[in-house]
N, C-alpha and C positions, 0 to 999 in steps of 0.2 A: 515255594508256597504261593507267591503272588501269581505264578502261572496257573496254578490250580484254581485260585479264586477267579481269575480272568476267564478260564474255561467254564466254570460254573455259571458266571454271569452271562456269558455268551450263550450257553445252552438254555438258560432260563429265559433270555430274550427271545430265542427262537421258538421255544415250546410253551412258555408261560407256566411251567411246572414249579412246584415248590423246591426249595434248596435241597431238602432231603431226597426228593425224587431225582433231582439233577445229579446229586452225588452217586446215587445208585446206578443211574444210566451211564455215567462216566466210568464207574468201576466195572460194569459188565462189558463195556465197549473199549476197555483198555486205554482210557483217557482221551479217546478221539471224539471231538465235538460233533463232527459230521456223521460219524457212525452212530453216535448216541441219538442224534436228532432223527436220522433215518429210521432207527429202531423204534423211537417213540411214535413217529407218524405212521409206521406200519403196524403198531400195536396200541393205538390210542384207547381202545376199549378198556385196556388194563389200567390206564392212568387217568380216567375221567375225574375221579375224586380228588386228584392231586393238582389239578389245573388251578393257577392263581385266579382268585376272584377279582373281577374288574371293579373299579371304583364307580360310585354313583355319579353319573354324568350331571345330574341336576345339582348335586352338592358342589361339584367342581365348577359348574357355570356360576354358581353363587359366589364362590371364591374369586373367580375371574372378574366378575363385575366390580368387586371391591377395588381392584387394581387397574381396571380399564381406564383408558384416557377419557377425559371429560368431553373432548370434541370428537372422539371416535370410539364408541363403546365396544367395537369389535377388535380393539388392539390394546396390548399392554406395551407402553413405551415410556411415557413420562413417569409412571409410578413403579417401574421395574425395580428401582432401588428400594422402594418400600416393601415390595414383595420379597426381595432378597433379605432385607433386614428381619422381616417377620419369620422367615424360615431359617434364619441364622447362617446365611451364606455371605461371605465377604464380597462387597460390591466391586472391589478392585483386585479380586483374586481369581484363580482359575475357574472356580465354580460359576462365576458370572457368565462365562462362555460355555461351560459344561452343560448347563441346563438347556440353553437353546439347542445344543447338539441332541440332547435327549428328546426335546420337543420337535426335532427336525425342522427347525424354523427356517423359512425361506428367505427372509429379509433381515439384514444386519440391524440389530438394535430393536427389533420388533417381534413380538410374539402374538400371533393371531389366535382368536378364540378356539378355532377348530384344532390348532396345533396343541394348545394348552389342555383342552378337554380330552383329546384323544391320547396324548402322552400320559397324562395323570390317570386316566381311566385304565389304560393298559397296565400301568404300574400299581393299580389298586390303591392309589393315594387320593382320597376324597375329603381330607381334613388337613388343617395346618400341621398337627402333630405327625400325620402320616407323610405329608409332603416333606417335613423336616427329615424324617427317617429315610425317605427316598433320596433326598438330596445328599445325605451322608453316604449312601450307597454309590451315588454317581461319583462323588469325590474319591471314594475307595477305588472305584474302577479306573479313575484317571491316574491312580498311583501305580498301576501295572503298566509295563511297557506296551503290551498288546492293546489295552484299552486306551492308553494315551495316544498311541499312533493312529488308532482308528479315529479318535476325536480330532487330532491335529490335521489329518488329511481331509476330513470333512470341512474344516474351517476354510479351506481355500475357496470353495464355491460360495460359502456363506459370506465371505468378506468382499467378494466382487460386487462392484456397484451396478454392473450390467452383466446379465448372463452371457452376452455375446463377447464380452471382453476376455482376453487371454492372460491378463496380468492384474496384479493388485497394486494399488498406489504404494509407493515406497513409504510414505509417512504413515499410512494405515498399518502396513506390515510391521514397521519398526515399533509402533505403539503397541500393537497386539503381541508381538514377540516378547516384549518386556513383561507382559502379564503371563502368557501361557508357557513360555520357555524358561521362566525363572526357576532355578533349582533343577532344570532338565538339561541345560546346555552350559557346560563349564565355561565356554568362551563366548557367552552371549554378549557381554559388554564389549569385547574385542570385535565381535562380528558387527555390532552396531557402529562402533568407531570406524571400522573398515568401510562400511556402506556410506557413511557420511562423506568420505573423501573420494568415493567413486563417482564417475561421471554418468549420471542417470542410469543406475543399475536397474535391470528389468527383473521383477519378481513374478516369474511365470510359474506354472504348475510344477514343472520339473525342479526348479530351484526350491520352491516351497516344500515339496514332498521329500526331496533328497536332503534338505537341511536337517530334518529330524533324524534321518538315518545316519547322517554325519555326526550329529550330536551324540548319539548312542554308541557310535563306532570309534570315534577318534580318541586316541590316548592323550594323556596330559602333555606328553612330550612330542606329540605328532609323529612318533616313530613308525606308526603303521600307515601313514599317508603315502600313497603311491602317485607320483606326478603323472604316471601313464594310466591311472585308473579311469573309471567311467563317471566321475563326478561332473556336474555341470560346470561350465567355465567359471562362473562367478564364485563357486565354492572352491575350485582349484586356485583361483586368484587369491582368495582369502587365505588358503593354506600357504601359498607362496609368500604372502604379505606377513603372515605369522612367523614364517621361517626368518624373514628379514628382520622382524622385530626382535626375535631371539638373538640373532647375530649382533644387532645393535646393542642389546642389553649386555651381551657377553663381552663386548669390546670396551664397555664403560668401566 
């Protein structure tokens, strides 16, 4: 069921059609998002009335100004927690990062006016009640494996302090993992414990992106881990460390 919902949301993002139209497109195209999108764009005249109505940008700008920084009215940073509170999204929860993903924010911890207005206009959300509903849809999307992985992989570039850098600082990675991988990675606490005793581990894009694959793949007893597999060295080292932890526990 979650896979179907994820396909519907993906198709709606691509085409901006209503949920009902998206369902019809997927049914006609045997559940293929790409085929459904191709069919829609090849026959747009049939679907003009079903396209999602954009939000009023002037109303959205008014909302933005309420939360904009006092010293820089083009940014939301200092009052981001106020915005989250008003739309009933937990400040220390997954949604606090999920919304910047949907805004396609370029700088960590900052939402620019253009990002805010464009994102909410495309979503048709030009009032606080509509933004609340939209944010709940974002959280629903993050519950699906497909939606979560898309979000998670986007986070790597978002967290980099410099676009030219190829790694994320370990402290930042660990702090963010505790928020976004909670309830997603069974061995999150062990992973963080392992990293603390490693000598300057590098969190590059390969490690970042493969960790989420590992989290969804690995069994509770690590029986499907293959030492000769293609995991990054750091993740293989973690698996070996976990095997050692199991052996120590078994001998006690």
